[in-house]
BALOVEX-288867 format. One record per atom (N, C-alpha, C, CB): residue in one letter; z, x, y. Coordinates in steps of 0.05 Angstrom, whole numbers, padded with zeros to 5 digits, always signed. Glycine has a CB too. Layout:
N
AZXY
...
This chain:
122
X+01231+02140+01908
X+01229+02137+01887
X+01200+02139+01877
X+01243+02116+01883
X+01184+02157+01886
X+01156+02158+01889
X+01144+02152+01858
X+01147+02188+01902
X+01137+02171+01842
X+01127+02168+01814
X+01153+02160+01797
X+01113+02196+01803
X+01167+02143+01799
X+01183+02132+01784
X+01179+02117+01756
X+01192+02119+01798
X+01188+02128+01729
X+01179+02115+01707
X+01184+02092+01710
X+01186+02123+01685
X+01206+02078+01713
X+01214+02052+01717
X+01202+02041+01736
X+01238+02049+01722
X+01195+02042+01759
X+01176+02027+01778
X+01149+02023+01763
X+01171+02043+01806
X+01135+02046+01753
X+01115+02043+01738
X+01113+02023+01720
X+01113+02061+01728
X+01136+02023+01703
X+01134+02004+01673
X+01138+01973+01687
X+01165+02014+01644
X+01156+01970+01714
X+01158+01948+01726
X+01128+01937+01731
X+01174+01953+01750
X+01114+01954+01747
X+01088+01946+01760
X+01069+01939+01736
X+01075+01971+01779
X+01069+01950+01710
X+01054+01946+01691
X+01063+01919+01673
X+01054+01971+01677
X+01087+01913+01679
X+01097+01884+01669
X+01110+01890+01638
X+01067+01859+01667
X+01119+01920+01636
X+01132+01931+01614
X+01164+01932+01618
X+01120+01959+01610
X+01174+01927+01644
X+01202+01930+01648
X+01210+01901+01658
X+01210+01953+01668
X+01234+01888+01643
X+01244+01866+01650
X+01276+01864+01652
X+01233+01848+01633
X+01280+01866+01678
X+01317+01860+01681
X+01322+01832+01676
X+01332+01865+01715
X+01342+01832+01661
X+01349+01801+01654
X+01369+01795+01676
X+01363+01795+01621
X+01361+01776+01696
X+01375+01769+01719
X+01361+01746+01729
X+01379+01792+01740
X+01383+01726+01739
X+01368+01701+01753
X+01363+01707+01782
X+01386+01675+01752
X+01352+01685+01799
X+01343+01692+01826
X+01370+01693+01840
X+01321+01671+01840
X+01396+01681+01831
X+01413+01685+01850
X+01429+01717+01851
X+01433+01662+01846
X+01424+01729+01823
X+01435+01749+01819
X+01419+01771+01835
X+01437+01752+01792
X+01392+01770+01833
X+01373+01783+01852
X+01372+01781+01880
X+01351+01777+01847
X+01380+01763+01886
X+01385+01753+01918
X+01413+01775+01924
X+01395+01709+01920
X+01432+01767+01909
X+01461+01782+01917
X+01456+01818+01911
X+01490+01768+01892
X+01436+01828+01894
X+01436+01854+01897
X+01418+01861+01916
X+01431+01866+01876
X+01397+01842+01928
X+01378+01855+01952
X+01398+01854+01975
X+01348+01836+01960
X+01421+01831+01976
X+01438+01830+02001
X+01451+01858+02001
X+01462+01803+02001
X+01467+01862+01973
X+01480+01888+01976
X+01467+01912+01983
X+01491+01893+01957
X+01441+01911+01971
X+01430+01939+01981
X+01420+01937+02007
X+01406+01950+01964
X+01423+01910+02026
X+01412+01919+02053
X+01433+01924+02063
X+01395+01901+02070
X+01460+01913+02058
X+01488+01920+02073
X+01491+01950+02069
X+01516+01904+02061
X+01482+01960+02047
X+01492+01992+02041
X+01472+02008+02058
X+01490+02003+02007
X+01447+01994+02064
X+01425+02010+02075
X+01436+02011+02111
X+01389+01992+02067
X+01448+01989+02117
X+01457+01983+02143
X+01477+02002+02150
X+01467+01956+02145
X+01496+02006+02130
X+01524+02021+02129
X+01510+02053+02134
X+01545+02016+02093
X+01487+02060+02112
X+01480+02089+02119
X+01466+02088+02143
X+01463+02103+02098
X+01449+02075+02151
X+01436+02078+02179
X+01457+02079+02200
X+01417+02053+02185
X+01476+02067+02200
X+01503+02072+02219
X+01515+02104+02217
X+01529+02049+02207
X+01511+02113+02191
X+01520+02137+02187
X+01507+02159+02200
X+01522+02142+02163
X+01476+02155+02199
X+01453+02169+02200
X+01459+02178+02232
X+01422+02150+02191
X+01464+02150+02247
X+01468+02149+02274
X+01494+02166+02283
X+01470+02120+02282
X+01513+02162+02268
X+01540+02178+02275
X+01529+02208+02271
X+01568+02170+02252
X+01520+02218+02247
X+01513+02244+02244
X+01497+02254+02268
X+01497+02246+02220
X+01485+02243+02280
X+01464+02256+02299
X+01483+02255+02320
X+01433+02239+02306
X+01502+02236+02330
X+01521+02238+02354
X+01535+02262+02350
X+01540+02214+02357
X+01546+02266+02328
X+01563+02285+02328
X+01551+02314+02326
X+01580+02279+02307
X+01528+02319+02320
X+01511+02340+02322
X+01506+02350+02349
X+01489+02334+02310
X+01514+02335+02367
X+01510+02341+02396
X+01538+02341+02408
X+01492+02319+02410
X+01559+02335+02395
X+01585+02326+02405
X+01597+02354+02411
X+01603+02308+02383
X+01611+02364+02436
X+01624+02395+02440
X+01651+02391+02422
X+01631+02405+02478
X+01653+02414+02409
X+01680+02409+02393
X+01700+02425+02407
X+01679+02418+02361
X+01701+02434+02425
X+01727+02439+02437
X+01726+02467+02460
X+01748+02445+02409
X+01744+02477+02471
X+01743+02495+02495
X+01733+02520+02480
X+01772+02499+02512
X+01736+02530+02455
X+01730+02555+02451
X+01696+02563+02455
X+01741+02561+02423
X+01684+02539+02444
X+01654+02544+02443
X+01645+02547+02471
X+01638+02521+02428
X+01658+02545+02494
X+01646+02556+02525
X+01660+02583+02531
X+01654+02533+02552
X+01679+02591+02511
X+01694+02617+02520
X+01689+02641+02503
X+01724+02614+02520
X+01687+02633+02475
X+01679+02654+02457
X+01653+02652+02439
X+01700+02659+02440
X+01645+02672+02433
X+01623+02672+02418
X+01634+02659+02391
X+01611+02700+02416
X+01647+02667+02376
X+01651+02660+02351
X+01660+02627+02354
X+01672+02680+02338
X+01675+02618+02376
X+01676+02586+02377
X+01657+02576+02380
X+01689+02574+02394
X+01630+02586+02391
X+01607+02578+02403
X+01594+02578+02376
X+01594+02597+02427
X+01594+02593+02350
X+01580+02601+02334
X+01590+02579+02312
X+01582+02631+02329
X+01614+02577+02312
X+01628+02554+02293
X+01618+02529+02306
X+01664+02554+02292
X+01623+02519+02323
X+01613+02497+02334
X+01588+02492+02326
X+01615+02499+02359
X+01566+02507+02333
X+01541+02504+02322
X+01535+02498+02291
X+01528+02525+02328
X+01555+02518+02275
X+01551+02510+02247
X+01556+02482+02244
X+01569+02525+02227
X+01582+02469+02253
X+01587+02447+02246
X+01570+02426+02257
X+01609+02445+02250
X+01559+02434+02282
X+01534+02410+02292
X+01510+02409+02277
X+01522+02414+02323
X+01504+02433+02259
X+01479+02433+02242
X+01488+02418+02216
X+01467+02465+02236
X+01514+02413+02211
X+01520+02403+02180
X+01520+02378+02188
X+01548+02413+02162
X+01524+02366+02210
X+01522+02339+02216
X+01491+02332+02217
X+01539+02332+02244
X+01476+02346+02232
X+01445+02337+02237
X+01431+02364+02248
X+01442+02309+02261
X+01407+02365+02238
X+01387+02386+02246
X+01386+02411+02230
X+01393+02394+02273
X+01401+02409+02208
X+01398+02431+02187
X+01389+02412+02160
X+01430+02450+02183
X+01374+02431+02138
X+01357+02417+02119
X+01384+02406+02099
X+01332+02440+02103
X+01406+02416+02098
X+01426+02401+02078
X+01451+02390+02094
X+01436+02421+02054
X+01439+02378+02123
X+01461+02361+02138
X+01465+02334+02125
X+01452+02357+02170
X+01489+02326+02136
X+01498+02297+02131
X+01472+02275+02136
X+01526+02289+02153
X+01457+02281+02158
X+01436+02260+02170
X+01416+02258+02150
X+01421+02268+02198
X+01414+02279+02135
X+01387+02278+02113
X+01394+02265+02093
X+01376+02304+02101
X+01421+02273+02082
X+01434+02266+02061
X+01438+02230+02059
X+01461+02283+02063
X+01446+02223+02084
X+01447+02194+02088
X+01416+02181+02089
X+01464+02188+02117
X+01396+02197+02100
X+01373+02187+02099
X+01358+02186+02074
X+01362+02197+02116
X+01366+02208+02053
X+01355+02204+02023
X+01371+02188+02010
X+01353+02227+02006
X+01396+02177+02020
X+01408+02151+02003
X+01391+02130+02009
X+01437+02142+02011
X+01387+02122+02035
X+01371+02100+02046
X+01346+02096+02027
X+01362+02106+02077
X+01330+02122+02029
X+01302+02120+02015
X+01309+02116+01986
X+01283+02147+02018
X+01331+02124+01970
X+01332+02115+01944
X+01344+02083+01941
X+01349+02137+01928
X+01355+02075+01959
X+01369+02049+01957
X+01339+02027+01962
X+01400+02046+01985
X+01322+02035+01981
X+01295+02022+01985
X+01280+02022+01960
X+01278+02036+02006
X+01281+02050+01949
X+01264+02052+01921
X+01277+02032+01899
X+01265+02085+01907
X+01301+02027+01896
X+01311+02012+01880
X+01312+01982+01883
X+01333+02021+01878
X+01304+01974+01914
X+01293+01946+01923
X+01266+01940+01913
X+01293+01943+01953
X+01251+01960+01910
X+01223+01959+01908
X+01215+01953+01873
X+01211+01990+01921
X+01239+01970+01860
X+01239+01972+01831
X+01244+01938+01824
X+01266+01996+01818
X+01272+01931+01840
X+01281+01907+01827
X+01256+01877+01838
X+01319+01902+01837
X+01247+01882+01858
X+01221+01866+01866
X+01199+01866+01845
X+01210+01878+01894
X+01196+01889+01835
X+01169+01890+01818
X+01180+01878+01794
X+01154+01922+01813
X+01208+01880+01784
X+01215+01874+01758
X+01213+01847+01760
X+01241+01885+01749
X+01225+01832+01782
X+01224+01803+01786
X+01200+01792+01787
X+01236+01796+01806
X+01177+01804+01802
X+01148+01793+01799
X+01139+01792+01769
X+01126+01813+01815
X+01149+01813+01756
X+01137+01816+01730
X+01148+01793+01707
X+01144+01845+01720
X+01172+01787+01719
X+01191+01763+01700
X+01179+01738+01708
X+01226+01759+01706
X+01168+01738+01735
X+01154+01714+01744
X+01127+01711+01734
X+01152+01714+01772
X+01115+01729+01736
X+01089+01726+01723
X+01080+01721+01694
X+01078+01746+01728
X+01107+01733+01675
X+01104+01726+01648
X+01114+01692+01645
X+01123+01749+01630
X+01129+01689+01662
X+01142+01660+01659
X+01115+01641+01669
X+01174+01656+01682
X+01105+01646+01685
X+01078+01634+01696
X+01056+01633+01672
X+01065+01655+01722
X+01052+01653+01660
X+01031+01657+01638
X+01044+01643+01616
X+01022+01688+01631
X+01067+01641+01611
X+01077+01627+01588
X+01077+01596+01592
X+01107+01637+01582
X+01088+01588+01618
X+01077+01564+01625
X+01047+01552+01619
X+01080+01565+01648
X+01029+01563+01630
X+01004+01559+01630
X+00993+01557+01597
X+00991+01582+01649
X+01001+01578+01583
X+00994+01573+01555
X+01007+01551+01539
X+00998+01597+01541
X+01033+01540+01549
X+01037+01519+01532
X+01028+01495+01544
X+01065+01517+01524
X+01018+01496+01571
X+01002+01473+01581
X+00978+01470+01566
X+00996+01474+01609
X+00965+01496+01561
X+00937+01494+01547
X+00936+01485+01517
X+00923+01521+01549
X+00960+01492+01508
X+00962+01491+01479
X+00974+01460+01475
X+00981+01517+01466
X+00980+01454+01491
X+00998+01421+01488
X+00975+01401+01504
X+01038+01419+01509
X+00948+01410+01506
X+00934+01385+01512
X+00918+01373+01487
X+00914+01388+01535
């Protein structure tokens, strides 16, 4: 989520997501569970890319070519499953960063308001 305008807004204190701490914790936990699942899928894709697909790949050129094509779809090619899962991991990590920045912005605003009330109340 590199140059994400939402993240920049949150960092600047201009984005506030209305949630309580328990809601944020639940979102972060769900993100972590999803990332763990995606990491398992990345591992599986790498394993599949090395898996022999059958008898024909040792005996027929066309079988070998087909097996390699399927293996590259799992991992090792630009548009492979491994890269797709990895991009999802990066996106979810970016969302976690956005939620943290938004929460920090909310906390900073709350602390600023509390200080303002204390100063005015004296």
